[in-house]
VEXDREN-2710 file (C-alpha; in Angstrom, 1 decimal):
% VEXDREN-2710
k/r/px/py/pz
1/MET/-11.7/14.7/-9.9
2/SER/-10.9/14.9/-6.2
3/ALA/-8.4/12.6/-4.6
4/THR/-11.1/10.8/-2.6
5/GLU/-13.6/10.5/-5.4
6/PRO/-14.0/6.9/-6.8
7/THR/-13.4/6.4/-10.4
8/ARG/-16.3/6.4/-12.8
9/ARG/-16.5/3.3/-14.9
10/SER/-19.1/1.5/-17.0
11/PRO/-21.6/-0.8/-15.2
12/GLY/-19.6/-3.8/-16.1
13/THR/-16.6/-2.6/-14.1
14/ALA/-18.5/-1.3/-11.0
15/SER/-16.7/-3.7/-8.8
16/ARG/-13.3/-2.4/-9.9
17/SER/-14.4/1.2/-9.4
18/ARG/-15.2/0.6/-5.7
19/TRP/-11.6/-0.6/-5.2
20/LEU/-9.7/2.1/-7.0
21/VAL/-9.3/5.8/-6.5
22/ARG/-7.5/8.1/-9.0
23/ARG/-6.8/11.8/-9.1
24/GLU/-6.7/12.1/-12.9
25/HIS/-7.3/9.9/-15.9
26/ARG/-4.3/9.1/-18.0
27/PRO/-5.4/6.7/-20.8
28/ASP/-2.0/7.0/-22.5
29/ALA/0.1/6.2/-19.4
30/ALA/2.9/3.8/-20.0
31/VAL/2.4/2.0/-16.7
32/ASP/-0.1/1.7/-13.8
33/LEU/1.0/2.0/-10.2
34/TYR/-1.3/0.4/-7.7
35/CYS/-0.8/1.8/-4.1
36/PHE/-1.7/-0.1/-0.9
37/ALA/-2.0/2.1/2.2
38/HIS/-0.6/1.5/5.7
39/ALA/-2.9/0.5/8.6
40/GLY/-5.6/3.1/8.9
41/GLY/-4.3/4.9/5.8
42/SER/-6.3/6.9/3.3
43/PRO/-6.1/6.2/-0.4
44/GLY/-6.2/10.0/-1.0
45/GLU/-2.6/10.3/0.3
46/TYR/-1.4/8.1/-2.6
47/ALA/-3.8/9.4/-5.3
48/ARG/-2.0/12.8/-5.1
49/TRP/1.3/11.1/-6.1
50/SER/0.2/11.5/-9.8
51/ASP/1.5/15.1/-9.6
52/ASP/5.1/13.8/-9.3
53/LEU/4.8/10.7/-11.6
54/PRO/4.4/11.9/-15.2
55/GLY/3.4/9.1/-17.6
56/VAL/2.1/6.9/-14.7
57/GLN/-1.5/6.2/-14.0
58/VAL/-1.7/6.1/-10.2
59/TRP/-4.4/4.0/-8.6
60/ALA/-4.9/4.1/-4.8
61/VAL/-6.5/0.9/-3.5
62/GLN/-9.7/1.7/-1.5
63/LEU/-10.4/-0.9/1.1
64/PRO/-13.9/-1.6/2.5
65/GLY/-15.0/-0.1/5.8
66/ARG/-13.9/3.5/5.2
67/ALA/-14.6/6.6/3.1
68/VAL/-17.1/5.8/0.3
69/ARG/-17.1/2.1/1.4
70/ARG/-17.7/2.7/5.1
71/SER/-20.9/0.7/5.0
72/GLU/-19.1/-2.4/3.9
73/PRO/-17.4/-4.7/6.4
74/SER/-13.7/-4.4/6.8
75/PHE/-11.3/-7.3/6.1
76/THR/-9.5/-8.7/9.0
77/ARG/-7.8/-11.6/7.3
78/MET/-5.2/-11.5/4.5
79/LYS/-6.4/-14.4/2.3
80/PRO/-10.0/-13.1/1.7
81/LEU/-8.7/-9.6/1.1
82/VAL/-6.1/-10.8/-1.5
83/GLU/-8.8/-12.9/-3.2
84/ALA/-11.1/-9.9/-3.4
85/VAL/-8.5/-7.6/-4.8
86/VAL/-7.5/-10.2/-7.4
87/ALA/-11.1/-10.8/-8.4
88/ALA/-12.0/-7.1/-8.7
89/VAL/-9.0/-5.6/-10.5
90/ALA/-8.0/-6.3/-14.1
91/PHE/-4.3/-5.9/-14.4
92/ASP/-4.3/-5.5/-18.2
93/ARG/-1.2/-3.4/-19.1
94/PRO/2.2/-3.0/-17.5
95/PHE/1.8/-2.2/-13.8
96/ALA/3.7/-2.1/-10.6
97/PHE/2.7/-2.3/-6.9
98/PHE/3.6/0.1/-4.0
99/GLY/2.8/-0.7/-0.5
100/HIS/3.6/1.1/2.8
101/SER/3.9/-0.9/6.0
102/LEU/0.9/-3.3/6.1
103/GLY/0.2/-2.3/2.5
104/GLY/3.6/-3.8/1.4
105/LEU/2.5/-7.2/2.8
106/VAL/-0.9/-6.9/1.0
107/ALA/0.9/-5.9/-2.3
108/PHE/3.3/-8.8/-1.9
109/GLU/0.5/-11.4/-1.3
110/VAL/-1.5/-10.0/-4.3
111/ALA/1.6/-10.4/-6.5
112/ARG/2.0/-14.0/-5.2
113/SER/-1.6/-14.8/-5.9
114/LEU/-1.4/-13.4/-9.5
115/ARG/1.7/-15.6/-10.0
116/ASP/0.0/-18.7/-8.7
117/LEU/-3.1/-18.1/-10.9
118/GLY/-0.9/-17.7/-14.0
119/ARG/-1.9/-14.1/-14.4
120/ARG/0.3/-11.1/-15.5
121/GLN/2.9/-10.1/-12.9
122/PRO/3.9/-6.6/-11.8
123/GLU/6.9/-5.1/-13.5
124/ARG/8.2/-4.3/-10.0
125/LEU/7.2/-4.5/-6.3
126/PHE/7.8/-1.4/-4.1
127/VAL/7.7/-2.1/-0.4
128/SER/8.0/0.8/2.1
129/SER/8.7/0.5/5.8
130/SER/7.3/-3.0/5.5
131/PRO/8.8/-5.9/7.5
132/PRO/9.6/-8.9/5.3
133/PRO/7.8/-12.2/6.0
134/PRO/7.8/-14.2/8.1
135/LEU/6.9/-11.7/10.8
136/SER/8.0/-12.0/14.4
137/ALA/5.7/-14.1/16.6
138/ARG/5.9/-11.3/19.1
139/ARG/3.8/-8.9/17.2
140/ALA/1.7/-6.5/19.3
141/THR/-2.1/-7.2/19.2
142/MET/-3.2/-3.6/19.2
143/HIS/-6.6/-4.6/17.7
144/THR/-7.6/-6.1/21.2
145/LEU/-7.2/-2.7/23.0
146/PRO/-10.3/-0.8/24.1
147/ASP/-10.9/2.4/22.1
148/ALA/-9.3/4.8/24.5
149/GLU/-6.1/2.7/24.9
150/LEU/-5.9/2.1/21.1
151/ALA/-6.1/5.8/20.5
152/ALA/-3.4/6.5/23.1
153/GLU/-1.1/3.8/21.7
154/MET/-1.5/5.1/18.2
155/GLU/-0.5/8.6/19.4
156/ARG/2.4/7.3/21.4
157/ARG/3.8/5.5/18.3
158/TRP/3.0/7.9/15.5
159/GLY/2.1/11.2/17.0
160/PRO/-1.2/13.1/17.7
161/LEU/-4.4/12.3/15.8
162/PRO/-5.7/15.2/13.8
163/ASP/-7.7/17.7/15.9
164/GLU/-10.8/17.2/13.7
165/VAL/-10.7/13.5/14.6
166/ARG/-9.9/13.8/18.3
167/SER/-12.7/16.4/18.8
168/ASN/-15.4/14.5/17.0
169/PRO/-16.5/11.3/18.9
170/GLU/-18.3/9.9/15.9
171/LEU/-15.4/10.4/13.5
172/LEU/-12.9/9.1/16.1
173/LYS/-15.0/5.9/16.5
174/LEU/-15.1/5.4/12.7
175/VAL/-11.3/5.9/12.4
176/LEU/-10.6/3.6/15.3
177/ASP/-12.9/0.9/13.9
178/TYR/-11.2/0.6/10.5
179/THR/-7.8/1.1/12.0
180/ARG/-8.5/-1.7/14.4
181/SER/-9.5/-4.0/11.5
182/ASP/-6.2/-3.2/9.8
183/PHE/-4.2/-4.0/12.9
184/GLU/-6.0/-7.2/13.2
185/LEU/-5.2/-7.9/9.5
186/PHE/-1.5/-7.4/10.3
187/GLY/-1.6/-9.2/13.7
188/THR/-3.2/-12.4/12.2
189/TYR/-1.2/-12.5/9.0
190/GLU/0.6/-15.8/8.6
191/TYR/3.1/-16.2/5.9
192/VAL/2.9/-19.4/3.9
193/PRO/6.3/-20.3/2.3
194/GLY/6.3/-20.6/-1.5
195/GLU/8.4/-20.1/-4.6
196/PRO/10.1/-16.7/-4.8
197/LEU/8.7/-14.1/-7.2
198/ASP/10.5/-13.4/-10.4
199/LEU/10.5/-9.6/-10.4
200/PRO/12.6/-6.7/-9.1
201/VAL/11.8/-5.4/-5.6
202/SER/12.6/-1.9/-4.4
203/VAL/12.7/-1.6/-0.6
204/PHE/12.4/1.9/1.0
205/ALA/12.5/2.8/4.7
206/GLY/13.3/5.6/7.0
207/THR/16.9/5.9/8.4
208/GLU/15.5/5.6/11.9
209/GLU/14.2/2.1/11.0
210/ARG/17.5/0.8/9.8
211/ASP/18.4/-1.0/13.0
212/THR/15.0/-2.2/13.9
213/VAL/13.9/-4.2/10.8
214/ARG/15.9/-6.5/8.6
215/PHE/14.7/-5.0/5.3
216/GLU/17.5/-6.9/3.5
217/ASP/15.5/-10.1/4.1
218/TRP/13.2/-9.1/1.2
219/ARG/15.9/-10.7/-0.9
220/ASP/14.5/-14.1/0.2
221/HIS/11.3/-13.5/-1.6
222/THR/12.3/-12.9/-5.2
223/ARG/14.8/-14.2/-7.8
224/GLY/15.0/-10.7/-9.2
225/PRO/17.2/-7.8/-8.1
226/VAL/16.5/-6.2/-4.8
227/ALA/17.6/-2.6/-3.9
228/VAL/17.2/-1.4/-0.3
229/GLN/17.3/2.4/0.1
230/PHE/16.9/4.6/3.2
231/LEU/15.6/8.1/3.2
232/PRO/15.7/10.5/6.3
233/GLY/13.1/9.9/8.9
234/GLY/11.1/7.3/10.7
235/HIS/8.3/5.0/9.8
236/PHE/6.4/7.8/7.9
237/TYR/9.5/9.2/6.2
238/LEU/7.6/9.2/2.9
239/ARG/5.6/12.2/3.9
240/GLN/8.6/14.4/4.5
241/GLU/10.6/12.9/1.7
242/ARG/7.8/12.4/-0.8
243/ARG/9.4/14.2/-3.7
244/GLU/12.7/12.3/-3.4
245/LEU/10.9/9.0/-2.9
246/LEU/8.7/9.5/-6.0
247/ARG/11.8/10.6/-8.0
248/ARG/13.3/7.2/-7.2
249/VAL/10.0/5.4/-7.9
250/HIS/9.8/7.0/-11.3
251/ALA/13.4/6.2/-12.2
252/ALA/12.8/2.5/-11.3
253/LEU/9.6/2.4/-13.3
254/ALA/11.4/3.9/-16.3
255/GLU/14.0/1.1/-16.1
256/ASP/11.2/-1.5/-16.3
257/THR/9.1/0.4/-18.9
258/PRO/11.3/2.3/-21.4
259/ALA/8.2/3.9/-22.9
260/LEU/7.8/5.9/-19.8
261/GLY/10.8/8.0/-20.7
262/PRO/13.5/9.5/-18.5
263/VAL/12.9/11.2/-15.1
264/GLN/12.0/14.9/-15.6
265/HIS/13.6/16.7/-12.6
END
């Protein structure tokens, strides 16, 4: 199964299948890892992680408005998105969440919603290059920029867009539309204070971000242990340091789920 192909489920779980992408089926996996992408991110990037996470069923969360769900309206507000994820996905065996940047905030809010509903909690929350709530009131409103300015600002911050996107006006428009929705989701996010979670939190970030975000403040959001770890690079350190990041993710999951077994590296 390709990294971008949706899972095939029975008719009764069609809603779930729209939300989740997997690279391979691991019915005997000891733990599920649900991955929430950064703004404008593709679930395929995370579905490929299964190669480096033996014994783990990796699920990449596919949001509306892109790929196979491009005909569906994108979410631009956090609360409806979280409610939709919680309603669509049955977390029925040991699981953990991983979220990069905006995805970390979504994962955090989904965990809080599950807790408030009295449902099963993640074994662990992994947040990556994700600012801890509450966010600064001086957040940039990139979603209000015209298309040309939005594309230029994205390239200024994160490097050139792929050639196949820049050279195809229709594809560029599609990418800008769902990325704009994600930036609006981030720009309008309002943290509502509540009880801390009761689970371990692993915080990852690039060394170049160490002095720009107070990642240690994630300790305010759980009564469980918090580990803050930096790997070489900037905001997208996880692409250059993928193998080392996933080695550490696997080790943490093995601590929480002994049936997973030791890290094989």
